[in-house]
C-alpha positions in Angstrom: -10.2 10.4 17.9 -6.2 11.7 18.3 -5.8 15.3 19.6 -3.0 17.2 19.1 -2.2 17.2 22.8 -1.8 12.9 22.8 0.9 13.7 20.1 3.0 16.1 22.9 2.0 13.3 25.1 3.6 10.6 22.9 5.8 12.8 22.6 6.9 13.5 26.2 6.7 9.2 26.4 8.9 8.6 23.7 11.6 10.9 25.2 11.3 9.4 29.5 10.2 5.8 29.2 12.2 5.2 25.5 11.7 2.7 22.7 9.2 -0.1 24.7 6.8 3.3 24.8 7.3 3.5 21.4 6.9 0.0 20.4 3.3 0.1 22.9 1.6 3.3 21.7 2.6 2.6 18.0 0.9 -0.8 18.2 -2.3 1.1 19.7 -1.9 3.6 17.1 -4.3 4.7 14.7 -2.6 7.1 12.1 -4.1 9.7 10.4 -2.9 12.8 8.8 -3.3 14.9 12.1 -2.0 11.9 13.9 2.2 12.2 14.5 2.6 9.7 17.3 6.5 10.9 17.5 8.8 14.0 16.1 11.5 13.5 13.5 14.5 14.1 16.5 12.5 11.3 18.2 12.3 8.8 15.8 16.0 9.8 14.9 17.5 8.7 17.9 15.6 5.6 17.8 15.9 5.0 13.6 18.5 1.8 15.4 15.2 -0.1 16.9 14.0 -1.9 14.2 17.1 -4.1 13.3 17.4 -4.8 17.6 14.3 -6.2 17.4 15.2 -8.2 13.4 18.1 -9.9 14.9 16.0 -10.5 18.3 13.6 -12.1 16.3 15.9 -13.9 13.9 18.0 -15.5 17.1 15.0 -16.6 18.6 13.8 -18.0 15.8 17.0 -20.2 15.5 16.6 -21.5 19.3 13.0 -22.6 17.9 11.0 -20.3 21.2 8.6 -18.7 18.2 6.3 -17.2 20.3 9.3 -14.8 20.8 10.5 -14.6 17.8 7.0 -13.6 15.9 6.9 -11.2 19.2 9.9 -9.1 17.8 9.0 -9.2 14.6 6.2 -7.6 15.5 7.8 -5.4 17.6 9.8 -4.1 14.6 6.4 -3.9 12.7 5.5 -1.3 14.7 8.2 1.7 14.4 7.8 0.7 10.6 3.8 1.9 11.5 5.8 5.4 13.2 7.8 6.3 10.1 4.7 5.0 7.7 2.5 7.3 9.9 4.2 10.5 8.3 5.5 9.7 5.0 4.5 9.7 1.7 4.4 8.8 -1.5 6.3 5.5 -3.5 7.7 5.2 0.2 4.4 5.0 2.7 3.9 2.5 0.0 7.0 0.8 0.1 6.6 0.7 4.0 3.1 -0.3 4.6 3.9 -3.3 1.9 6.5 -4.0 4.7 4.7 -3.6 7.8 1.7 -6.1 5.9 4.4 -8.1 5.0 6.1 -8.3 8.9 2.5 -8.7 10.0 1.9 -12.1 8.3 5.3 -13.5 8.6 4.4 -12.8 12.7 1.2 -15.1 12.8 3.0 -17.6 9.9 6.1 -18.0 12.2 4.1 -18.4 15.8 1.7 -20.9 14.2 5.2 -23.1 13.3 4.5 -22.2 9.9 7.9 -20.4 8.5 10.7 -23.0 8.4 13.8 -21.4 7.2 15.6 -18.5 8.6 16.2 -17.2 5.3 12.3 -16.3 5.2 12.7 -13.7 7.9 16.2 -11.9 6.7 14.7 -11.1 3.1 11.3 -9.5 5.3 14.3 -7.6 7.0 16.3 -6.7 4.4 12.8 -5.0 2.5 11.7 -3.5 5.9 15.8 -1.5 6.5 15.0 -0.3 2.3 11.9 1.0 2.8 13.1 2.7 5.6 16.4 3.8 4.0 14.3 5.1 1.2 11.7 6.7 4.2 15.0 8.5 5.9 16.5 9.7 2.1 13.5 11.0 1.1 13.6 12.6 4.9 16.9 14.3 4.5 16.4 15.7 0.5 13.6 17.3 2.2 15.4 19.0 4.9 17.9 19.9 3.2 16.6 21.2 0.6 14.8 23.6 3.3 18.8 23.5 5.0 17.3 22.2 8.0 20.9 20.6 8.2 19.7 19.2 11.8 17.8 17.4 10.6 19.2 16.8 7.0 22.5 15.3 9.1 19.8 12.9 11.3 18.1 11.9 8.5 21.1 11.1 6.2 23.0 9.3 8.8 19.4 6.6 9.1 19.4 6.4 6.1 22.8 5.4 5.4 22.2 2.6 9.0 19.1 1.5 6.7 20.9 0.8 4.2 23.9 -1.1 6.2 21.6 -3.9 7.9 19.0 -4.2 4.6 22.3 -5.3 3.2 23.4 -6.6 5.5 20.0 -9.8 5.9 20.2 -9.3 1.8 24.0 -10.6 2.5 25.2 -8.3 0.9 27.2 -7.2 3.7 31.0 -6.0 4.3 31.1 -4.9 -0.2 33.9 -2.3 0.2 31.9 0.0 -2.7 28.8 0.1 0.0 31.2 0.7 3.8 32.4 3.8 1.1 29.3 5.9 0.5 27.9 5.0 4.1 30.9 5.5 6.1 30.8 9.1 4.1 27.4 9.5 4.7 27.9 8.9 8.2 30.8 11.8 8.1 29.1 14.4 6.3 26.0 13.5 8.3 27.3 14.5 11.8 29.6 17.7 9.7 25.7 18.9 9.6 23.9 17.8 12.5 27.0 19.7 14.6 26.3 22.9 12.0 30.2 23.4 11.3 32.3 22.1 8.5 30.1 20.9 5.9 30.0 22.2 2.0 27.1 21.6 -0.2 28.9 19.9 -2.6 29.6 17.1 -0.2 26.2 16.7 1.2 24.6 16.7 -2.2 27.0 14.5 -3.1 26.5 11.9 0.0 22.9 11.8 -0.5 22.9 11.4 -4.2 25.6 7.7 -3.4 22.9 6.4 -0.6 20.3 7.2 -2.6 22.0 5.4 -5.9 22.5 2.3 -3.2 19.1 2.4 -1.5 18.0 2.0 -5.5 20.2 -0.4 -6.4 19.1 -2.4 -3.4 15.6 -2.2 -4.0 16.0 -3.7 -8.0 17.8 -6.9 -6.1 14.9 -7.2 -3.7 12.9 -7.5 -6.1 14.6 -9.5 -8.6 14.7 -12.3 -5.9 11.2 -11.4 -4.5 10.3 -12.4 -8.6 12.1 -15.2 -8.7 11.0 -16.6 -5.2 7.4 -16.5 -6.7 8.7 -18.6 -9.5 
């Protein structure tokens, strides 16, 4: 069983050694009610890490290096495990589903059972969408408590994961979404700095990002249902 002391050690390791240490910790962790591997401030810094591994997985798959591609998929899944360990409700369920999908995908990639890069793209889109949903939930929770720095960090992470999800879904560059994520980034910066923010502007940004996440979720669900026919 992990102890509270382990939490602090893992957090310190994350700061000092960076993403590689976090991946290793996540791959060997068994998250439970009293176990949190990485604190929120650390996760915000590492929020872009899953995308880095997903991109590398895609590149290695195209190069036919299936073992390397599978390893990168598993590393991306490890970061979802970090987020799932502290998530609740629907967000936790979505993350758990994506983790299961990525684990299965990694095995199929490694064994040569995946023939199209689009199979990776669709899984990565769902994973980033699940992350965006959880980040947004964190932003709402922190904003309600007027914890500005955490609200800003989570809002920024939500917008970033949304952008990644849209890109994997083949919807990168849509003007209306670009405007939403850009505005969210500006608002997030103000919250993190603790100056120049306004309540109505913040609530509007959170609502707009949430609307786009919900819209993408419907699109991904429809695509999944059609693919299963």
